[in-house]
C-alpha positions as CSV (number, residue, x, y, z in Angstrom):
1,M,243.4,-48.2,129.7
2,S,245.2,-51.6,129.8
3,A,245.0,-54.3,127.2
4,I,243.9,-57.9,128.1
5,E,245.6,-61.0,127.0
6,F,243.4,-63.8,125.6
7,F,243.9,-67.6,125.5
8,Y,242.0,-69.3,122.7
9,R,242.6,-71.4,119.5
10,S,242.1,-69.6,116.2
11,E,240.4,-72.6,114.8
12,D,237.6,-72.2,117.4
13,L,236.5,-68.8,116.0
14,P,233.5,-69.3,113.6
15,K,233.5,-67.9,110.1
16,S,230.5,-65.7,111.0
17,F,229.0,-64.5,114.3
18,D,226.2,-62.2,115.4
19,A,225.7,-61.3,119.0
20,R,221.9,-60.9,118.4
21,D,221.7,-64.6,117.6
22,K,223.7,-65.7,120.7
23,W,222.0,-63.4,123.1
24,P,218.5,-62.8,121.7
25,G,216.7,-59.8,123.3
26,K,219.9,-58.7,125.1
27,I,221.4,-56.5,122.4
28,T,220.4,-52.8,122.4
29,P,218.6,-51.7,119.2
30,V,220.2,-49.0,117.0
31,L,220.2,-45.6,118.8
32,D,219.8,-42.2,117.2
33,Q,222.0,-39.3,118.4
34,G,220.2,-36.9,116.1
35,D,222.1,-33.6,115.8
36,C,224.0,-34.3,119.0
37,G,227.7,-35.1,118.4
38,A,228.0,-37.5,121.2
39,S,228.8,-40.9,119.7
40,W,231.3,-41.2,122.6
41,A,228.2,-41.4,125.0
42,F,225.9,-43.4,122.8
43,S,228.4,-46.2,122.0
44,T,229.6,-46.4,125.6
45,I,226.1,-46.7,126.9
46,S,225.1,-49.2,124.2
47,V,228.0,-51.5,125.0
48,A,227.4,-51.2,128.7
49,S,223.7,-51.9,128.3
50,D,224.4,-55.1,126.3
51,R,227.0,-56.3,128.9
52,F,224.6,-55.7,131.8
53,A,221.8,-57.5,129.9
54,I,224.0,-60.5,129.1
55,E,225.0,-60.8,132.7
56,G,221.3,-60.7,133.7
57,Q,221.2,-57.4,135.5
58,T,218.7,-55.6,133.2
59,E,217.3,-55.8,129.7
60,E,216.6,-52.1,129.5
61,A,218.9,-49.7,127.7
62,L,220.8,-47.3,129.9
63,S,220.7,-43.5,129.4
64,P,223.1,-41.7,127.1
65,Q,221.7,-38.4,128.5
66,S,223.2,-39.4,131.9
67,L,226.6,-39.2,130.4
68,I,226.0,-36.1,128.2
69,S,224.6,-34.1,131.2
70,C,226.7,-35.5,134.0
71,N,230.0,-36.6,132.6
72,T,231.2,-33.0,132.0
73,Q,234.7,-33.1,133.4
74,G,236.9,-32.6,130.4
75,Q,234.0,-33.5,128.1
76,H,232.0,-31.4,125.7
77,G,228.5,-33.0,125.7
78,C,227.1,-32.9,122.2
79,R,230.2,-31.3,120.9
80,G,232.4,-34.3,121.4
81,G,234.1,-36.2,124.3
82,S,236.4,-39.0,125.4
83,V,235.3,-42.6,125.6
84,D,238.0,-43.2,128.3
85,R,236.5,-40.5,130.5
86,A,233.0,-41.9,129.8
87,W,234.0,-45.4,131.0
88,N,235.7,-43.9,134.1
89,F,232.4,-42.0,134.9
90,L,230.3,-45.2,134.5
91,R,232.7,-47.0,136.8
92,R,232.7,-44.4,139.5
93,Y,229.1,-43.0,139.4
94,G,227.0,-45.2,137.1
95,S,223.9,-44.7,135.0
96,V,220.2,-45.3,135.0
97,P,217.8,-46.8,132.4
98,E,216.8,-44.6,129.5
99,E,213.2,-44.4,130.7
100,C,214.5,-42.7,133.9
101,Y,216.6,-40.1,132.1
102,S,215.5,-39.7,128.5
103,F,217.7,-38.3,125.7
104,E,217.0,-34.8,124.6
105,N,218.2,-34.0,121.1
106,F,220.0,-30.7,121.2
107,E,223.3,-29.2,120.1
108,G,224.6,-28.7,123.6
109,Y,224.4,-30.5,126.9
110,G,220.6,-31.0,126.9
111,A,217.3,-29.7,125.4
112,D,216.9,-27.0,128.0
113,E,218.3,-25.8,131.3
114,E,216.5,-28.6,133.2
115,A,217.7,-31.3,130.9
116,S,221.3,-30.0,131.0
117,T,221.4,-30.2,134.8
118,C,222.8,-33.5,136.0
119,R,220.3,-35.5,137.9
120,I,222.8,-38.1,139.3
121,P,224.0,-37.1,142.8
122,R,227.7,-37.6,143.3
123,G,228.3,-36.6,146.9
124,R,229.3,-39.2,149.4
125,K,226.3,-38.6,151.6
126,S,223.8,-38.4,148.7
127,R,221.2,-41.0,148.0
128,P,221.7,-41.9,144.3
129,L,218.2,-43.3,143.7
130,K,216.3,-40.5,145.4
131,A,216.1,-38.5,142.1
132,F,214.7,-41.5,140.4
133,E,212.4,-43.0,143.0
134,D,209.4,-43.0,140.6
135,C,211.3,-44.9,137.9
136,K,210.2,-48.5,137.4
137,G,213.4,-49.4,135.8
138,L,215.2,-49.1,139.1
139,E,212.8,-51.1,141.3
140,G,214.5,-53.4,143.7
141,R,218.0,-51.9,143.2
142,R,220.1,-50.2,145.9
143,G,222.3,-48.3,143.5
144,L,222.9,-47.2,139.9
145,F,224.3,-49.4,137.2
146,R,228.1,-49.1,137.6
147,T,230.6,-50.9,135.4
148,Q,233.9,-52.4,136.4
149,P,237.1,-51.2,134.6
150,A,237.1,-50.9,130.8
151,Y,239.9,-52.5,128.9
152,K,241.5,-52.3,125.5
153,V,240.9,-55.3,123.2
154,G,243.3,-56.5,120.6
155,R,247.1,-57.1,120.9
156,R,249.4,-56.0,118.1
157,N,249.9,-58.3,115.2
158,T,253.3,-60.0,114.9
159,R,255.1,-62.0,112.2
160,E,254.1,-65.2,114.0
161,H,250.5,-64.0,114.6
162,P,249.5,-61.7,111.7
163,R,245.8,-61.7,112.6
164,R,246.1,-61.5,116.3
165,T,244.4,-58.1,116.7
166,E,241.4,-59.2,114.5
167,E,241.1,-62.5,116.3
168,D,241.3,-61.0,119.8
169,I,238.4,-58.7,118.9
170,M,236.4,-61.7,117.5
171,F,237.0,-63.8,120.6
172,E,236.0,-60.9,122.9
173,I,232.7,-60.3,121.1
174,M,231.9,-64.0,121.0
175,T,232.8,-64.6,124.7
176,H,231.7,-61.4,126.5
177,G,229.5,-59.4,124.1
178,P,229.7,-56.3,121.9
179,V,232.6,-54.0,122.0
180,Q,233.2,-50.3,121.3
181,A,235.4,-49.2,118.4
182,L,236.8,-45.8,117.4
183,M,237.1,-45.0,113.7
184,E,238.1,-42.2,111.3
185,V,235.2,-40.7,109.4
186,P,235.9,-40.2,105.7
187,S,233.6,-37.9,103.8
188,D,231.9,-40.8,101.9
189,F,231.0,-42.6,105.1
190,F,228.0,-40.3,105.5
191,M,226.6,-41.6,102.1
192,Y,226.9,-45.3,103.0
193,Q,223.7,-47.2,102.2
194,S,224.6,-50.9,102.0
195,G,227.3,-53.4,101.3
196,I,230.8,-53.7,102.8
197,Y,232.2,-50.3,103.4
198,Q,235.7,-49.5,102.2
199,K,237.1,-46.0,102.0
200,T,237.2,-44.7,98.4
201,N,240.2,-42.9,96.9
202,L,238.2,-39.8,96.6
203,A,237.5,-39.8,100.4
204,S,241.0,-40.8,101.4
205,Q,242.2,-37.2,101.6
206,S,239.1,-35.9,103.3
207,Q,238.6,-37.0,106.9
208,K,235.7,-35.6,108.9
209,G,237.0,-36.4,112.4
210,F,236.5,-39.4,114.6
211,H,233.5,-41.5,115.5
212,S,232.7,-44.4,117.9
213,L,230.3,-47.2,117.3
214,K,229.5,-50.8,118.5
215,L,230.8,-54.0,117.0
216,I,228.4,-56.9,117.4
217,G,229.8,-59.6,115.1
218,W,231.5,-60.4,111.8
219,G,231.0,-62.3,108.6
220,E,232.2,-62.7,105.0
221,E,230.7,-62.0,101.7
222,R,232.2,-62.9,98.3
223,G,235.5,-63.6,100.0
224,I,235.6,-60.2,101.7
225,P,235.5,-60.3,105.6
226,Y,233.7,-57.6,107.5
227,W,232.6,-56.4,110.9
228,I,228.9,-55.9,111.8
229,C,228.7,-52.5,113.4
230,A,225.8,-50.8,115.0
231,N,225.9,-47.0,114.4
232,S,223.9,-44.4,116.3
233,W,222.5,-42.4,113.4
234,G,219.1,-44.0,113.5
235,E,217.6,-46.9,111.5
236,D,217.1,-44.8,108.3
237,W,220.9,-44.7,107.8
238,G,222.8,-47.6,106.2
239,E,221.5,-51.1,106.6
240,S,218.7,-50.3,109.1
241,G,221.2,-48.4,111.2
242,F,224.1,-50.9,110.7
243,V,227.2,-50.8,108.6
244,R,229.5,-53.6,107.5
245,I,233.1,-52.5,107.5
246,R,235.9,-54.5,105.9
247,R,237.6,-56.6,108.5
248,G,241.3,-57.6,109.0
249,V,242.9,-54.6,107.2
250,N,242.2,-52.0,109.8
251,E,239.8,-50.1,107.5
252,V,239.4,-46.5,108.7
253,N,241.5,-47.6,111.7
254,I,238.6,-49.4,113.3
255,E,240.8,-52.1,114.8
256,D,243.2,-49.6,116.5
257,F,241.2,-48.8,119.6
258,V,238.6,-51.3,120.6
259,V,237.1,-51.4,124.2
260,G,235.4,-54.0,126.3
261,V,234.2,-53.7,129.9
262,W,233.6,-55.8,132.9
263,V,230.2,-55.6,134.6
264,Q,228.9,-57.1,137.8
265,T,226.0,-59.6,138.2
266,E,223.5,-59.0,141.0
267,R,225.0,-62.1,142.7
268,R,228.5,-60.6,142.5
269,V,227.2,-57.2,143.8
270,R,225.5,-58.9,146.8
271,G,228.6,-60.9,147.4
272,Q,230.8,-57.9,147.3
273,Q,228.4,-56.0,149.6
274,R,228.7,-58.9,152.1
275,E,232.4,-58.9,151.8
276,R,232.6,-55.1,152.4
277,R,230.2,-55.5,155.4
278,Q,232.4,-58.3,156.8
279,R,235.6,-56.2,156.3
280,R,233.9,-53.3,158.0
281,L,232.8,-55.4,161.0
282,S,236.3,-56.9,161.2
283,R,237.9,-53.4,161.3
284,M,235.4,-52.4,164.0
285,A,236.2,-55.5,166.0
286,A,240.0,-54.9,165.6
287,R,239.5,-51.3,166.8
288,R,237.5,-52.4,169.8
289,A,240.2,-55.0,170.7
290,R,243.0,-52.4,170.5
291,A,240.9,-50.0,172.6
292,N,240.3,-52.8,175.2
293,H,243.9,-53.7,175.2
294,F,244.9,-50.0,175.8
295,R,242.4,-49.7,178.6
296,R,243.7,-52.9,180.3
297,R,247.2,-51.6,180.1
298,Q,246.2,-48.3,181.5
299,S,244.3,-49.9,184.3
300,D,247.3,-52.1,185.2
301,K,249.5,-48.9,185.3
302,D,246.9,-47.2,187.6
303,N,246.9,-50.2,189.9
304,Q,250.7,-50.2,190.2
305,V,250.6,-46.5,191.0
306,M,247.9,-47.0,193.7
307,N,249.8,-49.9,195.2
308,H,253.0,-47.8,195.3
309,Y,251.3,-45.1,197.4
310,Q,249.3,-47.3,199.7
311,V,249.6,-46.2,203.4
312,G,248.7,-48.1,206.6
């Protein structure tokens, strides 16, 4: 996954920012993964949903179950997975709204055999929307919601730019929307209730694996800067499902691996469809021209042969 270079002025970054204020009604509410260890799917889908909504494609949340059940190559469903593979799947195959493919809370790939079976066709000749023809969330669409390539956000800090990673992430959120972030999970993170989270000395030696969540903004309280993060443990956890994590010091490595993604607007999709159709017609015309040229040459050769063997 490649990193992107940004061009901005640090003084243009506000002291605080919340994507919910800039794009009201476009930011996915806090999700709840229940007992399913698939934050890789929930955070990916949540960021993708926000980006699609911001670009005007849909205001409906997409389906994490579509990733859990269908993105199985090298993934482990509710037992963990890779966000890189999740983004590659969304780019290649796409997803559908949550109402079309509801999440089933289960410590596996789905709630039952039917839920664990992928409902998104992936063959070249398959009709991707046929399995969801009764779903209102896909009315008027010709295909699933596919993203463009995902990219890493945040260049490394340097002596000349000691806050470059932090500011790159801020600029990305403010310009394009929420981002995905990976973090270490200390033991005390589960007990978080409110305030700005910082790992305690007691938890520093006790890590419980890795987790991914969504960054939607930033702020500062009593001189301590923080990120506003949407978790996927339901609204009963933390600050109504959110957690504020100390910003600028790479707390729990949250600034190490941050991901953004390009999405297409309907206008771009239609434009690309027209371009592909035009390229296809151009290739067909070129093939016909080559075939006609070959036939003319062959006809000329045949005439020469016939003239050579003419008799009186």
